[in-house]
Biopython code that builds the backbone (N, CA, C, O; Angstrom):
import numpy as np
from Bio.PDB.StructureBuilder import StructureBuilder

atoms = [
    (1, "MET", "N", (255.509, 209.954, -66.944)),
    (1, "MET", "CA", (254.932, 209.674, -67.816)),
    (1, "MET", "C", (253.598, 210.643, -68.367)),
    (1, "MET", "O", (252.612, 210.857, -67.662)),
    (2, "PRO", "N", (253.797, 211.248, -69.941)),
    (2, "PRO", "CA", (252.502, 212.133, -70.005)),
    (2, "PRO", "C", (251.343, 210.968, -70.109)),
    (2, "PRO", "O", (251.348, 209.737, -70.143)),
    (3, "ARG", "N", (250.163, 212.198, -70.149)),
    (3, "ARG", "CA", (249.160, 211.606, -70.491)),
    (3, "ARG", "C", (249.017, 211.463, -71.891)),
    (3, "ARG", "O", (249.349, 212.473, -72.512)),
    (4, "THR", "N", (248.627, 210.524, -72.565)),
    (4, "THR", "CA", (248.213, 210.542, -74.088)),
    (4, "THR", "C", (246.482, 210.343, -74.352)),
    (4, "THR", "O", (245.775, 209.396, -74.008)),
    (5, "VAL", "N", (246.172, 211.367, -74.951)),
    (5, "VAL", "CA", (244.733, 210.871, -75.765)),
    (5, "VAL", "C", (245.146, 211.056, -76.752)),
    (5, "VAL", "O", (245.910, 211.893, -77.233)),
    (6, "LEU", "N", (244.254, 209.659, -77.341)),
    (6, "LEU", "CA", (244.371, 208.973, -79.072)),
    (6, "LEU", "C", (242.867, 209.658, -79.358)),
    (6, "LEU", "O", (241.855, 209.562, -78.664)),
    (7, "ILE", "N", (243.023, 210.230, -80.351)),
    (7, "ILE", "CA", (241.985, 210.575, -81.470)),
    (7, "ILE", "C", (241.769, 209.953, -82.675)),
    (7, "ILE", "O", (242.231, 210.071, -83.810)),
    (8, "ARG", "N", (240.794, 209.126, -82.036)),
    (8, "ARG", "CA", (240.964, 207.833, -83.886)),
    (8, "ARG", "C", (239.704, 208.969, -84.679)),
    (8, "ARG", "O", (238.623, 209.507, -84.439)),
    (9, "PHE", "N", (240.639, 208.860, -85.635)),
    (9, "PHE", "CA", (239.984, 210.032, -86.930)),
    (9, "PHE", "C", (239.204, 209.345, -88.115)),
    (9, "PHE", "O", (239.861, 208.617, -88.860)),
    (10, "VAL", "N", (237.736, 209.532, -88.372)),
    (10, "VAL", "CA", (237.391, 208.749, -89.553)),
    (10, "VAL", "C", (237.253, 210.548, -90.480)),
    (10, "VAL", "O", (236.830, 211.662, -90.175)),
    (11, "PRO", "N", (237.871, 209.926, -91.645)),
    (11, "PRO", "CA", (237.629, 210.896, -92.606)),
    (11, "PRO", "C", (236.428, 211.337, -93.536)),
    (11, "PRO", "O", (235.636, 210.424, -93.770)),
    (12, "PRO", "N", (236.239, 212.143, -93.916)),
    (12, "PRO", "CA", (234.455, 212.186, -94.371)),
    (12, "PRO", "C", (234.256, 211.285, -95.366)),
    (12, "PRO", "O", (235.200, 210.535, -95.614)),
    (13, "THR", "N", (233.298, 211.181, -95.971)),
    (13, "THR", "CA", (232.938, 210.024, -97.056)),
    (13, "THR", "C", (233.351, 210.785, -98.649)),
    (13, "THR", "O", (233.390, 211.988, -98.904)),
    (14, "PRO", "N", (233.568, 209.878, -99.357)),
    (14, "PRO", "CA", (234.014, 210.488, -100.758)),
    (14, "PRO", "C", (233.107, 211.847, -101.108)),
    (14, "PRO", "O", (232.125, 212.148, -100.431)),
    (15, "ILE", "N", (233.602, 212.697, -102.353)),
    (15, "ILE", "CA", (232.588, 213.109, -102.829)),
    (15, "ILE", "C", (232.110, 212.587, -104.062)),
    (15, "ILE", "O", (233.068, 212.128, -104.683)),
    (16, "LYS", "N", (230.990, 212.453, -104.715)),
    (16, "LYS", "CA", (230.483, 211.699, -105.780)),
    (16, "LYS", "C", (229.926, 212.967, -107.003)),
    (16, "LYS", "O", (228.983, 213.616, -106.551)),
    (17, "THR", "N", (230.158, 213.193, -107.764)),
    (17, "THR", "CA", (229.976, 214.221, -108.699)),
    (17, "THR", "C", (229.305, 213.647, -109.959)),
    (17, "THR", "O", (230.145, 212.856, -110.388)),
    (18, "LYS", "N", (228.242, 213.621, -110.782)),
    (18, "LYS", "CA", (227.972, 213.081, -111.777)),
    (18, "LYS", "C", (228.631, 213.771, -112.815)),
    (18, "LYS", "O", (228.537, 214.998, -112.781)),
    (19, "THR", "N", (229.349, 213.200, -113.829)),
    (19, "THR", "CA", (229.941, 213.807, -114.766)),
    (19, "THR", "C", (229.464, 213.624, -116.396)),
    (19, "THR", "O", (229.850, 214.130, -117.450)),
    (20, "GLY", "N", (228.260, 212.480, -115.976)),
    (20, "GLY", "CA", (228.047, 212.563, -117.256)),
    (20, "GLY", "C", (226.742, 211.567, -117.242)),
    (20, "GLY", "O", (226.516, 210.802, -116.304)),
    (21, "LYS", "N", (225.918, 211.679, -118.406)),
    (21, "LYS", "CA", (224.712, 210.460, -118.248)),
    (21, "LYS", "C", (224.853, 209.291, -117.177)),
    (21, "LYS", "O", (224.253, 209.015, -116.138)),
    (22, "ASP", "N", (226.281, 208.524, -118.137)),
    (22, "ASP", "CA", (226.160, 207.066, -117.016)),
    (22, "ASP", "C", (228.035, 207.384, -116.240)),
    (22, "ASP", "O", (228.742, 206.426, -115.925)),
    (23, "SER", "N", (228.357, 208.396, -116.126)),
    (23, "SER", "CA", (229.337, 208.242, -115.547)),
    (23, "SER", "C", (229.504, 209.346, -114.320)),
    (23, "SER", "O", (228.980, 210.459, -114.370)),
    (24, "ILE", "N", (230.390, 208.827, -113.101)),
    (24, "ILE", "CA", (230.435, 209.785, -111.843)),
    (24, "ILE", "C", (231.937, 210.027, -111.804)),
    (24, "ILE", "O", (232.759, 209.274, -112.326)),
    (25, "HIS", "N", (232.176, 210.952, -111.255)),
    (25, "HIS", "CA", (233.288, 211.294, -110.748)),
    (25, "HIS", "C", (233.889, 211.699, -109.126)),
    (25, "HIS", "O", (233.919, 212.834, -108.651)),
    (26, "VAL", "N", (234.328, 210.468, -108.477)),
    (26, "VAL", "CA", (234.697, 210.639, -106.968)),
    (26, "VAL", "C", (236.080, 211.124, -106.643)),
    (26, "VAL", "O", (237.197, 210.756, -107.006)),
    (27, "ARG", "N", (235.641, 212.081, -105.831)),
    (27, "ARG", "CA", (236.841, 212.426, -104.978)),
    (27, "ARG", "C", (236.937, 212.465, -103.717)),
    (27, "ARG", "O", (236.143, 212.990, -102.936)),
    (28, "GLU", "N", (238.419, 211.625, -103.357)),
    (28, "GLU", "CA", (238.899, 211.130, -102.142)),
    (28, "GLU", "C", (239.236, 212.147, -101.031)),
    (28, "GLU", "O", (239.483, 213.326, -101.284)),
    (29, "TRP", "N", (239.233, 211.771, -100.132)),
    (29, "TRP", "CA", (239.598, 212.737, -98.852)),
    (29, "TRP", "C", (241.057, 212.633, -98.559)),
    (29, "TRP", "O", (241.367, 211.459, -98.764)),
    (30, "ASP", "N", (242.059, 213.297, -98.188)),
    (30, "ASP", "CA", (243.258, 212.798, -98.060)),
    (30, "ASP", "C", (243.434, 212.591, -96.577)),
    (30, "ASP", "O", (243.682, 213.610, -95.933)),
    (31, "GLY", "N", (243.341, 211.343, -95.861)),
    (31, "GLY", "CA", (243.100, 211.353, -94.700)),
    (31, "GLY", "C", (243.975, 211.633, -94.009)),
    (31, "GLY", "O", (243.755, 212.453, -93.118)),
    (32, "GLU", "N", (245.253, 211.077, -94.152)),
    (32, "GLU", "CA", (246.417, 211.110, -93.499)),
    (32, "GLU", "C", (246.688, 212.774, -93.521)),
    (32, "GLU", "O", (247.214, 213.077, -92.451)),
    (33, "LYS", "N", (246.493, 214.017, -94.435)),
    (33, "LYS", "CA", (246.968, 214.885, -94.384)),
    (33, "LYS", "C", (245.654, 215.598, -93.365)),
    (33, "LYS", "O", (245.939, 216.320, -92.409)),
    (34, "MET", "N", (244.502, 215.333, -93.664)),
    (34, "MET", "CA", (243.747, 215.839, -92.566)),
    (34, "MET", "C", (243.967, 215.332, -90.920)),
    (34, "MET", "O", (243.333, 215.942, -90.059)),
    (35, "ALA", "N", (244.526, 214.641, -90.671)),
    (35, "ALA", "CA", (244.897, 213.661, -89.526)),
    (35, "ALA", "C", (246.037, 215.191, -88.996)),
    (35, "ALA", "O", (245.873, 215.980, -88.066)),
    (36, "ALA", "N", (246.967, 215.129, -89.868)),
    (36, "ALA", "CA", (247.940, 215.947, -89.585)),
    (36, "ALA", "C", (247.714, 217.134, -89.255)),
    (36, "ALA", "O", (248.145, 217.544, -88.178)),
    (37, "PHE", "N", (246.956, 217.994, -90.139)),
    (37, "PHE", "CA", (246.338, 219.203, -89.652)),
    (37, "PHE", "C", (245.699, 218.998, -88.554)),
    (37, "PHE", "O", (246.105, 219.868, -87.784)),
    (38, "LEU", "N", (244.663, 218.127, -87.842)),
    (38, "LEU", "CA", (244.052, 218.264, -86.965)),
    (38, "LEU", "C", (245.113, 217.826, -85.748)),
    (38, "LEU", "O", (244.842, 218.404, -84.695)),
    (39, "GLN", "N", (245.973, 217.155, -85.689)),
    (39, "GLN", "CA", (247.008, 216.902, -84.406)),
    (39, "GLN", "C", (247.691, 218.162, -84.703)),
    (39, "GLN", "O", (248.274, 218.251, -83.622)),
    (40, "GLU", "N", (248.010, 219.054, -85.253)),
    (40, "GLU", "CA", (248.920, 220.045, -84.922)),
    (40, "GLU", "C", (247.389, 221.190, -84.449)),
    (40, "GLU", "O", (247.459, 221.775, -83.368)),
    (41, "GLY", "N", (246.646, 221.311, -84.975)),
    (41, "GLY", "CA", (245.370, 222.307, -84.124)),
    (41, "GLY", "C", (245.311, 221.764, -82.572)),
    (41, "GLY", "O", (245.190, 222.466, -81.568)),
    (42, "LEU", "N", (245.416, 220.462, -82.631)),
    (42, "LEU", "CA", (244.973, 220.026, -80.926)),
    (42, "LEU", "C", (246.471, 220.051, -80.067)),
    (42, "LEU", "O", (246.521, 219.925, -78.843)),
    (43, "GLU", "N", (247.292, 220.179, -80.664)),
    (43, "GLU", "CA", (248.701, 220.488, -80.006)),
    (43, "GLU", "C", (248.287, 221.926, -79.443)),
    (43, "GLU", "O", (247.972, 222.263, -78.301)),
    (44, "ILE", "N", (248.362, 222.434, -80.263)),
    (44, "ILE", "CA", (248.396, 223.987, -80.074)),
    (44, "ILE", "C", (247.275, 224.313, -78.957)),
    (44, "ILE", "O", (247.548, 225.028, -77.993)),
    (45, "TRP", "N", (246.046, 223.766, -79.139)),
    (45, "TRP", "CA", (244.981, 223.980, -78.147)),
    (45, "TRP", "C", (245.585, 223.490, -76.856)),
    (45, "TRP", "O", (245.900, 224.225, -75.920)),
    (46, "ALA", "N", (245.719, 222.147, -76.892)),
    (46, "ALA", "CA", (245.929, 221.455, -75.451)),
    (46, "ALA", "C", (247.333, 221.793, -74.982)),
    (46, "ALA", "O", (247.700, 221.330, -73.902)),
    (47, "GLY", "N", (248.240, 222.639, -75.769)),
    (47, "GLY", "CA", (249.179, 223.050, -74.878)),
    (47, "GLY", "C", (249.629, 224.198, -74.027)),
    (47, "GLY", "O", (250.599, 224.463, -73.317)),
    (48, "ASP", "N", (248.330, 224.858, -74.463)),
    (48, "ASP", "CA", (248.090, 226.035, -73.638)),
    (48, "ASP", "C", (247.456, 225.387, -71.965)),
    (48, "ASP", "O", (247.806, 225.378, -70.785)),
    (49, "LYS", "N", (246.238, 224.865, -72.905)),
    (49, "LYS", "CA", (245.211, 224.395, -71.613)),
    (49, "LYS", "C", (245.561, 223.500, -70.753)),
    (49, "LYS", "O", (245.208, 223.572, -69.576)),
    (50, "TYR", "N", (246.514, 222.259, -71.360)),
    (50, "TYR", "CA", (246.433, 220.989, -70.708)),
    (50, "TYR", "C", (247.964, 220.436, -71.069)),
    (50, "TYR", "O", (248.283, 219.444, -71.723)),
    (51, "PRO", "N", (248.725, 221.346, -70.466)),
    (51, "PRO", "CA", (250.604, 221.127, -70.856)),
    (51, "PRO", "C", (250.942, 219.896, -70.849)),
    (51, "PRO", "O", (251.919, 219.633, -71.550)),
    (52, "ASP", "N", (250.097, 218.404, -69.867)),
    (52, "ASP", "CA", (250.662, 217.375, -69.407)),
    (52, "ASP", "C", (250.069, 216.266, -70.601)),
    (52, "ASP", "O", (250.265, 215.054, -70.687)),
    (53, "PHE", "N", (249.386, 217.052, -71.348)),
    (53, "PHE", "CA", (248.584, 216.013, -72.158)),
    (53, "PHE", "C", (249.216, 215.909, -73.455)),
    (53, "PHE", "O", (249.756, 216.930, -73.880)),
    (54, "GLU", "N", (249.256, 214.575, -74.353)),
    (54, "GLU", "CA", (250.198, 214.617, -75.335)),
    (54, "GLU", "C", (248.788, 214.363, -76.698)),
    (54, "GLU", "O", (248.143, 213.319, -76.595)),
    (55, "MET", "N", (248.541, 215.032, -77.497)),
    (55, "MET", "CA", (247.448, 214.714, -78.365)),
    (55, "MET", "C", (248.387, 213.630, -79.533)),
    (55, "MET", "O", (249.511, 213.852, -79.986)),
    (56, "ARG", "N", (247.674, 212.686, -79.747)),
    (56, "ARG", "CA", (248.174, 212.119, -80.960)),
    (56, "ARG", "C", (246.400, 211.456, -82.054)),
    (56, "ARG", "O", (245.388, 210.858, -81.690)),
    (57, "VAL", "N", (246.719, 211.820, -82.964)),
    (57, "VAL", "CA", (245.432, 211.599, -83.924)),
    (57, "VAL", "C", (245.778, 210.392, -84.889)),
    (57, "VAL", "O", (246.834, 210.547, -85.503)),
    (58, "ALA", "N", (245.276, 209.538, -85.071)),
    (58, "ALA", "CA", (245.380, 208.619, -86.075)),
    (58, "ALA", "C", (243.866, 208.387, -86.793)),
    (58, "ALA", "O", (242.743, 208.731, -86.423)),
    (59, "VAL", "N", (244.338, 207.645, -87.994)),
    (59, "VAL", "CA", (242.562, 207.883, -88.849)),
    (59, "VAL", "C", (242.650, 206.397, -88.921)),
    (59, "VAL", "O", (243.568, 205.579, -88.969)),
    (60, "SER", "N", (241.160, 206.350, -88.910)),
    (60, "SER", "CA", (240.295, 205.114, -88.459)),
    (60, "SER", "C", (239.189, 204.974, -89.213)),
    (60, "SER", "O", (238.896, 205.719, -90.147)),
    (61, "ARG", "N", (238.574, 204.063, -88.850)),
    (61, "ARG", "CA", (237.367, 203.255, -89.412)),
    (61, "ARG", "C", (236.212, 204.032, -88.391)),
    (61, "ARG", "O", (235.156, 204.535, -88.774)),
    (62, "GLN", "N", (236.577, 203.993, -87.397)),
    (62, "GLN", "CA", (235.911, 204.465, -86.095)),
    (62, "GLN", "C", (236.222, 205.222, -85.214)),
    (62, "GLN", "O", (237.158, 204.983, -84.451)),
    (63, "ALA", "N", (235.244, 206.646, -85.132)),
    (63, "ALA", "CA", (235.458, 207.695, -84.117)),
    (63, "ALA", "C", (235.765, 207.341, -82.657)),
    (63, "ALA", "O", (235.010, 206.598, -82.031)),
    (64, "GLU", "N", (236.626, 207.753, -82.231)),
    (64, "GLU", "CA", (236.994, 207.703, -80.649)),
    (64, "GLU", "C", (238.007, 208.423, -79.940)),
    (64, "GLU", "O", (239.111, 208.735, -80.385)),
    (65, "ILE", "N", (237.535, 208.669, -78.776)),
    (65, "ILE", "CA", (238.738, 209.775, -77.751)),
    (65, "ILE", "C", (239.108, 208.962, -76.923)),
    (65, "ILE", "O", (238.413, 208.812, -75.918)),
    (66, "ARG", "N", (240.671, 207.963, -77.147)),
    (66, "ARG", "CA", (240.877, 207.636, -75.659)),
    (66, "ARG", "C", (242.021, 208.371, -74.718)),
    (66, "ARG", "O", (242.774, 209.325, -74.913)),
    (67, "PHE", "N", (241.821, 207.583, -73.737)),
    (67, "PHE", "CA", (242.978, 207.930, -72.975)),
    (67, "PHE", "C", (244.189, 206.929, -72.704)),
    (67, "PHE", "O", (243.973, 205.729, -72.532)),
    (68, "GLU", "N", (245.018, 207.278, -72.683)),
    (68, "GLU", "CA", (246.179, 206.119, -72.645)),
    (68, "GLU", "C", (246.839, 206.363, -71.683)),
    (68, "GLU", "O", (246.805, 207.563, -71.412)),
    (69, "ASN", "N", (247.771, 205.450, -70.659)),
    (69, "ASN", "CA", (248.740, 205.338, -69.876)),
    (69, "ASN", "C", (248.087, 206.723, -68.661)),
    (69, "ASN", "O", (248.846, 207.543, -68.144)),
    (70, "TRP", "N", (246.627, 206.688, -68.431)),
    (70, "TRP", "CA", (245.769, 207.114, -67.276)),
    (70, "TRP", "C", (244.478, 206.909, -67.782)),
    (70, "TRP", "O", (244.149, 206.841, -68.966)),
    (71, "LYS", "N", (243.327, 206.759, -66.141)),
    (71, "LYS", "CA", (242.308, 207.032, -66.516)),
    (71, "LYS", "C", (241.589, 208.032, -65.689)),
    (71, "LYS", "O", (241.723, 208.140, -64.470)),
    (72, "PRO", "N", (240.992, 208.590, -66.266)),
    (72, "PRO", "CA", (240.013, 210.016, -65.935)),
    (72, "PRO", "C", (238.726, 209.010, -65.137)),
    (72, "PRO", "O", (238.297, 207.895, -65.432)),
    (73, "ASP", "N", (238.331, 210.045, -63.927)),
    (73, "ASP", "CA", (237.185, 209.404, -63.413)),
    (73, "ASP", "C", (235.989, 209.659, -64.758)),
    (73, "ASP", "O", (236.287, 210.260, -65.791)),
    (74, "LYS", "N", (234.641, 209.077, -64.485)),
    (74, "LYS", "CA", (233.897, 209.077, -65.547)),
    (74, "LYS", "C", (233.351, 210.287, -65.722)),
    (74, "LYS", "O", (232.621, 210.380, -66.709)),
    (75, "THR", "N", (233.515, 211.452, -64.912)),
    (75, "THR", "CA", (232.696, 212.548, -64.880)),
    (75, "THR", "C", (233.485, 213.454, -65.727)),
    (75, "THR", "O", (233.034, 214.339, -66.455)),
    (76, "GLN", "N", (234.939, 213.071, -65.515)),
    (76, "GLN", "CA", (235.890, 213.912, -66.149)),
    (76, "GLN", "C", (236.206, 213.642, -67.169)),
    (76, "GLN", "O", (236.571, 214.566, -67.895)),
    (77, "ALA", "N", (236.212, 212.292, -67.685)),
    (77, "ALA", "CA", (236.138, 211.390, -69.158)),
    (77, "ALA", "C", (235.308, 212.045, -70.020)),
    (77, "ALA", "O", (235.660, 212.410, -71.141)),
    (78, "GLU", "N", (233.844, 212.273, -69.392)),
    (78, "GLU", "CA", (232.943, 212.920, -70.517)),
    (78, "GLU", "C", (232.886, 214.050, -70.532)),
    (78, "GLU", "O", (232.167, 214.515, -71.417)),
    (79, "GLU", "N", (233.646, 215.120, -69.517)),
    (79, "GLU", "CA", (233.913, 216.319, -69.953)),
    (79, "GLU", "C", (234.996, 216.699, -70.568)),
    (79, "GLU", "O", (234.989, 217.755, -71.200)),
    (80, "LEU", "N", (236.331, 215.762, -70.480)),
    (80, "LEU", "CA", (237.318, 216.194, -71.273)),
    (80, "LEU", "C", (236.501, 215.402, -73.192)),
    (80, "LEU", "O", (236.352, 216.090, -74.202)),
    (81, "ARG", "N", (236.310, 214.571, -73.123)),
    (81, "ARG", "CA", (235.809, 214.460, -74.704)),
    (81, "ARG", "C", (234.628, 215.088, -75.143)),
    (81, "ARG", "O", (234.301, 214.941, -76.321)),
    (82, "ALA", "N", (234.125, 215.582, -74.590)),
    (82, "ALA", "CA", (233.210, 216.633, -74.839)),
    (82, "ALA", "C", (233.859, 217.889, -75.800)),
    (82, "ALA", "O", (233.689, 218.166, -76.987)),
    (83, "GLU", "N", (234.736, 218.559, -74.655)),
    (83, "GLU", "CA", (235.718, 219.488, -74.672)),
    (83, "GLU", "C", (236.745, 219.181, -76.004)),
    (83, "GLU", "O", (236.613, 219.807, -77.055)),
    (84, "ILE", "N", (237.590, 218.330, -75.848)),
    (84, "ILE", "CA", (237.915, 217.432, -77.387)),
    (84, "ILE", "C", (237.059, 217.783, -78.505)),
    (84, "ILE", "O", (237.358, 218.498, -79.462)),
    (85, "GLY", "N", (236.132, 217.288, -78.309)),
    (85, "GLY", "CA", (235.254, 216.992, -79.693)),
    (85, "GLY", "C", (235.050, 218.409, -80.258)),
    (85, "GLY", "O", (235.242, 218.615, -81.457)),
    (86, "ASN", "N", (234.497, 219.816, -79.058)),
    (86, "ASN", "CA", (234.222, 220.355, -79.180)),
    (86, "ASN", "C", (235.827, 221.007, -80.408)),
    (86, "ASN", "O", (235.710, 220.961, -81.633)),
    (87, "GLU", "N", (236.985, 221.475, -79.795)),
    (87, "GLU", "CA", (238.215, 221.328, -80.043)),
    (87, "GLU", "C", (238.185, 221.282, -81.812)),
    (87, "GLU", "O", (238.233, 222.151, -82.683)),
    (88, "ILE", "N", (238.069, 219.628, -81.813)),
    (88, "ILE", "CA", (237.946, 219.157, -83.246)),
    (88, "ILE", "C", (237.014, 219.837, -84.416)),
    (88, "ILE", "O", (237.231, 220.003, -85.616)),
    (89, "ALA", "N", (235.975, 220.140, -83.647)),
    (89, "ALA", "CA", (234.897, 220.858, -84.759)),
    (89, "ALA", "C", (235.667, 222.106, -85.239)),
    (89, "ALA", "O", (235.824, 222.317, -86.441)),
    (90, "LEU", "N", (236.256, 223.122, -84.066)),
    (90, "LEU", "CA", (236.769, 224.289, -84.282)),
    (90, "LEU", "C", (237.983, 223.802, -84.955)),
    (90, "LEU", "O", (237.985, 224.649, -85.848)),
    (91, "VAL", "N", (238.893, 223.166, -85.175)),
    (91, "VAL", "CA", (239.832, 222.916, -85.591)),
    (91, "VAL", "C", (239.613, 222.623, -87.317)),
    (91, "VAL", "O", (240.377, 223.117, -88.146)),
    (92, "MET", "N", (238.465, 221.755, -87.681)),
    (92, "MET", "CA", (238.389, 221.686, -89.087)),
    (92, "MET", "C", (237.598, 222.194, -89.838)),
    (92, "MET", "O", (237.273, 222.012, -91.011)),
    (93, "GLU", "N", (237.177, 223.166, -88.683)),
    (93, "GLU", "CA", (236.651, 224.396, -89.951)),
    (93, "GLU", "C", (237.630, 224.902, -90.785)),
    (93, "GLU", "O", (237.394, 225.307, -91.924)),
    (94, "GLY", "N", (238.965, 224.892, -90.147)),
    (94, "GLY", "CA", (240.095, 225.273, -91.087)),
    (94, "GLY", "C", (240.475, 224.851, -92.200)),
    (94, "GLY", "O", (241.357, 225.448, -92.816)),
    (95, "ILE", "N", (239.844, 223.655, -92.718)),
    (95, "ILE", "CA", (240.249, 223.233, -93.815)),
    (95, "ILE", "C", (239.697, 223.445, -94.898)),
    (95, "ILE", "O", (238.517, 223.536, -95.239)),
    (96, "GLU", "N", (240.857, 223.534, -95.527)),
    (96, "GLU", "CA", (240.206, 223.845, -96.973)),
    (96, "GLU", "C", (239.678, 222.936, -97.864)),
    (96, "GLU", "O", (240.561, 222.117, -98.121)),
    (97, "PRO", "N", (238.555, 222.663, -98.519)),
    (97, "PRO", "CA", (238.234, 221.166, -98.779)),
    (97, "PRO", "C", (239.528, 220.578, -100.548)),
    (97, "PRO", "O", (240.115, 219.556, -100.901)),
    (98, "GLU", "N", (239.346, 221.958, -101.071)),
    (98, "GLU", "CA", (240.256, 221.432, -102.029)),
    (98, "GLU", "C", (241.799, 220.903, -102.055)),
    (98, "GLU", "O", (242.381, 220.134, -102.819)),
    (99, "ASP", "N", (242.278, 221.733, -100.750)),
    (99, "ASP", "CA", (243.255, 221.237, -100.196)),
    (99, "ASP", "C", (243.492, 219.771, -100.269)),
    (99, "ASP", "O", (244.497, 219.405, -100.879)),
    (100, "TYR", "N", (242.766, 218.942, -99.772)),
    (100, "TYR", "CA", (242.623, 217.820, -98.943)),
    (100, "TYR", "C", (241.675, 216.863, -99.757)),
    (100, "TYR", "O", (241.600, 215.723, -99.299)),
    (101, "LEU", "N", (241.039, 217.097, -100.733)),
    (101, "LEU", "CA", (240.647, 216.457, -101.733)),
    (101, "LEU", "C", (241.429, 215.951, -103.113)),
    (101, "LEU", "O", (242.367, 216.656, -103.484)),
    (102, "SER", "N", (241.025, 214.525, -104.057)),
    (102, "SER", "CA", (241.786, 214.310, -105.032)),
    (102, "SER", "C", (241.391, 214.609, -105.934)),
    (102, "SER", "O", (240.226, 214.986, -105.801)),
    (103, "GLU", "N", (241.856, 214.675, -107.192)),
    (103, "GLU", "CA", (241.415, 215.374, -108.538)),
    (103, "GLU", "C", (240.465, 214.352, -108.891)),
    (103, "GLU", "O", (239.815, 214.447, -109.932)),
]
sb = StructureBuilder()
sb.init_structure("model")
sb.init_model(0)
sb.init_chain("A")
sb.init_seg("    ")
for serial, (resi, resn, name, xyz) in enumerate(atoms, 1):
    if name == "N":
        sb.init_residue(resn, " ", resi, " ")
    sb.init_atom(name, np.array(xyz, "f"), 0.0, 1.0, " ", f" {name:<3s}", serial, name[0])
structure = sb.get_structure()
């Protein structure tokens, strides 16, 4: 049974731009598209470093990194969460905002 790491991803808050005296244009992030990009990037990274891990990314309202089908000890879990968090940051640097924002 593969070790599953579930990443609950929270998209950034919408971008609000004032378009007139009394009007605001709101641009929403495409959370599903961002999660797919993140999933792909994490699978590439984990495939080399942790080939027995299955990485899953889901859009959520609360950020979390959860271990399913296994339970690492407390120290290992903290280290893995920190390492995965750093990799998430690196992958997300590759996002071009215009490709993920609504018109």
